[in-house]
C-alpha positions as CSV (number, residue, x, y, z in Angstrom):
1,M,22.7,8.7,40.5
2,F,23.2,5.2,39.1
3,F,26.5,3.7,38.5
4,L,26.8,0.7,36.0
5,E,30.0,-1.3,36.6
6,A,31.1,-4.7,35.3
7,K,31.6,-7.1,38.1
8,E,35.1,-8.7,38.0
9,K,35.0,-12.5,37.5
10,R,37.8,-15.0,38.2
11,P,37.9,-17.3,35.2
12,A,39.2,-20.9,35.5
13,A,42.8,-21.5,34.7
14,G,43.6,-21.0,31.0
15,A,39.9,-19.8,30.4
16,Q,38.7,-16.2,29.5
17,L,35.2,-15.5,30.4
18,V,35.1,-11.9,29.0
19,N,36.9,-10.5,25.9
20,E,38.0,-7.3,27.4
21,D,39.1,-5.8,24.1
22,V,35.5,-5.7,22.8
23,D,32.5,-4.0,24.4
24,G,29.6,-6.5,25.4
25,L,26.1,-6.3,24.3
26,V,25.1,-4.4,27.6
27,D,28.1,-1.9,27.1
28,V,26.9,-1.1,23.5
29,A,23.3,-0.8,24.5
30,V,24.0,1.5,27.4
31,Q,26.4,3.6,25.2
32,R,23.4,3.9,22.8
33,L,21.2,5.2,25.6
34,F,23.8,7.8,26.4
35,D,24.0,9.0,22.8
36,V,20.2,9.4,22.8
37,L,20.2,11.4,26.1
38,D,23.0,13.6,24.8
39,L,20.9,14.3,21.7
40,A,17.8,15.1,23.9
41,G,19.7,17.5,26.1
42,A,21.1,19.5,23.1
43,E,19.8,22.9,22.3
44,Q,20.3,22.8,18.6
45,V,17.4,22.1,16.3
46,A,19.4,19.9,14.1
47,D,20.2,17.7,17.1
48,R,16.4,17.5,17.8
49,Q,15.7,16.3,14.4
50,T,18.4,13.6,14.8
51,L,17.0,12.6,18.0
52,E,13.6,11.7,16.4
53,E,15.5,9.6,13.7
54,S,17.4,7.8,16.4
55,M,14.0,7.1,18.2
56,R,12.7,5.5,15.1
57,E,15.9,3.4,14.7
58,L,15.4,2.3,18.1
59,G,11.9,0.8,17.4
60,V,8.9,1.0,19.3
61,R,9.7,-1.1,22.2
62,A,13.0,0.4,23.1
63,A,11.7,4.0,22.4
64,A,8.7,3.5,24.5
65,R,10.8,2.5,27.6
66,I,12.9,5.5,27.1
67,A,10.0,7.7,26.8
68,G,8.4,6.1,29.9
69,L,11.6,7.0,31.8
70,A,11.4,10.5,30.7
71,N,7.7,10.6,31.7
72,A,8.6,9.3,35.2
73,S,11.5,11.8,35.6
74,L,9.1,14.6,34.9
75,Q,6.4,13.3,37.1
76,E,8.8,12.9,40.0
77,D,10.7,16.2,39.1
78,V,14.1,14.4,39.3
79,E,17.2,14.2,37.1
80,V,18.7,10.9,36.3
81,D,22.6,10.8,36.3
82,L,24.0,7.5,34.9
83,A,27.6,6.4,34.7
84,L,29.0,3.3,33.1
85,R,32.4,1.5,33.3
86,T,33.1,-1.3,31.0
87,P,35.3,-4.4,31.8
88,R,38.3,-3.0,29.8
89,G,38.0,0.3,32.1
90,R,36.2,2.6,29.4
91,R,34.0,5.2,31.2
92,A,31.0,6.9,29.8
93,K,28.2,9.2,31.4
94,G,24.6,10.3,30.6
95,L,22.3,12.8,32.1
96,L,18.5,12.6,31.8
97,S,17.7,16.3,32.5
98,R,14.3,17.9,32.5
99,R,15.1,19.4,29.0
100,A,16.1,16.0,27.7
101,S,12.9,14.3,29.1
102,V,10.7,16.8,27.4
103,A,12.6,16.5,24.1
104,L,12.3,12.6,24.3
105,Q,8.5,12.8,24.9
106,H,8.3,15.1,21.9
107,A,10.4,12.9,19.7
108,F,8.5,9.8,20.8
109,A,5.1,11.4,19.9
110,Q,6.4,12.6,16.4
111,A,7.7,8.9,15.8
112,S,4.6,7.4,17.1
113,D,2.2,8.7,14.5
114,R,3.8,9.7,11.3
115,V,3.2,9.6,7.5
116,E,5.9,8.4,4.9
117,R,5.7,8.2,1.3
118,H,7.3,5.2,-0.6
119,H,7.8,4.3,-4.3
120,L,7.0,0.5,-4.7
121,V,7.1,-1.8,-7.5
122,G,5.2,-5.1,-7.9
123,I,2.2,-7.0,-9.3
124,L,-1.4,-5.7,-8.8
125,H,-3.5,-8.6,-8.1
126,T,-6.8,-6.9,-7.5
127,V,-8.3,-3.6,-8.3
128,S,-11.0,-1.6,-6.4
129,D,-12.8,1.8,-7.0
130,G,-12.6,2.6,-3.4
131,P,-14.7,0.3,-1.0
132,D,-12.3,-2.7,-1.0
133,L,-8.6,-2.8,-0.5
134,L,-6.2,-3.6,-3.3
135,R,-3.8,-6.5,-3.1
136,M,-0.4,-5.9,-4.3
137,E,2.6,-8.2,-4.5
138,V,5.6,-6.0,-3.8
139,E,9.0,-6.9,-5.2
140,G,11.5,-7.9,-2.4
141,A,8.7,-8.1,0.4
142,R,7.1,-11.0,2.2
143,G,3.4,-11.4,1.5
144,D,1.1,-9.3,-0.2
145,L,0.3,-5.7,0.6
146,R,-3.2,-4.3,1.2
147,L,-3.8,-0.8,0.0
148,A,-6.6,1.8,0.4
149,V,-7.5,3.8,-2.7
150,Q,-9.5,6.9,-3.7
151,P,-12.2,6.2,-6.2
152,Q,-10.7,8.6,-8.6
153,V,-7.5,6.6,-8.6
154,G,-9.1,3.2,-8.5
155,A,-11.2,3.9,-11.5
156,G,-8.1,3.8,-13.7
157,L,-6.5,0.7,-12.4
158,G,-8.3,-1.9,-14.6
159,P,-5.7,-2.0,-17.3
160,L,-3.0,-2.5,-14.7
161,L,-4.7,-5.6,-13.3
162,S,-2.1,-8.6,-12.9
163,K,0.6,-6.4,-14.5
164,R,3.8,-5.0,-13.0
165,I,3.4,-1.5,-11.8
166,A,5.2,1.3,-10.2
167,A,3.2,2.7,-7.3
168,D,3.5,5.9,-5.0
169,V,2.1,4.9,-1.6
170,E,1.4,6.7,1.5
171,V,2.3,4.8,4.6
172,T,0.7,5.8,8.1
173,V,2.9,4.5,10.8
174,K,1.4,4.3,14.4
175,W,3.3,3.1,17.5
176,H,1.4,1.7,20.4
177,A,3.5,2.1,23.6
178,A,1.4,-0.1,25.8
179,S,1.8,-3.2,23.6
180,G,5.2,-2.3,22.2
181,R,3.6,-2.9,18.5
182,E,3.8,-0.9,15.4
183,T,1.0,-0.9,12.8
184,R,1.1,0.4,9.2
185,S,-1.7,1.4,6.8
186,Y,-1.2,1.9,3.1
187,R,-2.8,4.1,0.6
188,L,-2.3,4.0,-3.2
189,L,-1.7,7.6,-4.5
190,H,-0.7,6.8,-8.1
191,A,0.0,3.8,-10.1
192,E,1.5,3.2,-13.7
193,A,3.0,0.4,-15.7
194,A,6.4,-0.3,-14.6
195,R,9.4,-0.1,-16.9
196,P,10.8,-3.5,-17.8
197,A,13.5,-4.6,-15.5
198,Q,16.9,-4.0,-16.9
199,I,19.2,-7.1,-17.4
200,E,22.9,-6.4,-17.5
201,L,24.6,-8.5,-20.0
202,P,28.4,-9.5,-19.7
203,P,30.7,-7.8,-22.0
204,P,31.7,-9.4,-25.2
205,D,34.8,-11.5,-25.5
206,G,37.9,-9.5,-25.4
207,A,36.0,-6.2,-24.5
208,A,37.4,-6.1,-20.9
209,S,41.1,-6.4,-22.2
210,Q,40.6,-3.5,-24.4
């Protein structure tokens, strides 16, 4: 059993080292961990789905650490009982049970290798019928995107070269627990000329007062 307790500090006269009215960064992080443990220990299927989403939101590094803790608890056949008391006296608890450890490992595996589908808009800078990657400048993104393409899709991209396109893209996401890194690969499923961007004009004079 582990207890996390804020150490009392004596501030200098007239100074306040800790704002006891607001939870600190560590308090928030530990509470987030407890929330994940609660989801992992639940029996409802809906909570398991929410658990996978929570692992994705944490990101690969934090999720990998939690999955590693779950793996260690299973190997050692122990349960981890955690408790927190914040500087303002709020208490919270979390339990890493065997059920939670198994659920966390499964959720991490699901989040580690997944396929997503996105709709992107941007300028198509290069075309290909399969062997080479396409290059697309996506609106709102930094840098160009490199996309694989099947020959049957790439064969019809010629008229869209250097044009603004709307693209359906398959994104394969892989987490690498050892390095704490995430890699993504992209494949173009469909592309067509994008509709012109709509420009909102201000109302004519006097329209707002009518």
